Structures are given as C-alpha cells and as structure tokens.
C-alpha angles and dihedrals in degrees: 000000000000092000092049091048091050092050092048092048092046092050090048090052091052092046091051091051089054089058096238096118125054120230094257091057091046092049092049093050093045092048092049093051094044096047095038091048092048092051092047088060090056102041142008094217106123093206093056092045091049091048090051090051092051092048090046090050092054093046094046092049091050093051093053093039090058089058090082089052087055089051089053092051091050093050089046092057091044090053092051091049098044106033114112116251097226105054147028112282130194128195127178139181134201131190108208092195096056099022088230121143147171141195128207121190125187107204103181141000126209144149117256121180090341094308128113106242131186130194110219145171122207131194123188127182113191125162139162127197105193138082092352119019108228132165124189120185114170126180112190131179126185150104128284121196124195115234121218091260091057099256120127121235119202115223132194 
C-alpha cells in the first residue's frame, strides 16, 4: 500500500509540473493519498480508509484553492502601496490554470488624522470544480489606512 501511494503521489507531482492539473485537483489527490495512507497504517477497514481518503481530498482541495485567495490579498496590498495618489487606479490578476481572477480599484487617496488613506473596491472570483464545487465572488468596498509601520488597516 505504501509503495502504491508513493507511486501515485510521485506521478501526480510530475503531472502537476507539466501543467495539466490545476492546483485544486492536485491538492485533492495529494490529500486523499496522504489521509488514506495514514489511515491504512492504523486500520485495515476499507470503509474507514475510504472515508479518510474522501476527507483528505476535501481538505487538500481547500488548501490549494485558498492559494488564489492569497494571490488576491497580495495584489490588493500591492495596489494600495503602488497606486498613484492623484487619480483612480485599477489592478487585476488572473490565474490561467484555475481561471480565477480579481480586480482592485483605488478610487481616492487622502490624509486622515495623519495617515494615508485610500478608498477602494475589490472584486474576487474564485471557484473550484472538483472534488467539491465551490464559487466565491466577493465584492468589497471600504477604506484602508496605512499605519506608521507600513501595514494597511481596513476601516468600515
């Protein structure tokens, strides 16, 4: 079982490097092998091992799916840092492997209580199709102010 799991995991790694599998698929397969393999070391009950593999698949997919949300957060901070202070600025990102995307628009920049503040709106479209179909479309509007240490604080 360990040898089969290793071969499956190794072939998935090579397939992922070739770009034929998106990160959500890779995460689901990796999670299934890891959890299923761990449970097979504890029990020989096929139902328990299968349940572990299904749970691992869902967890693995979620971990890799959230990677595009992390991309959105990184681009959001970059836009706040790099947008010009005197005009509207738009930055977007797109992941061709997952077809996920996001748009961040800084509408205005001003000083409030000695802090640099920017009004923004942010749209993110992230979805995964396998093993659990999920769609997340968030539209967020607000104000972010830069603290003296360089971090951005979101305000209502």
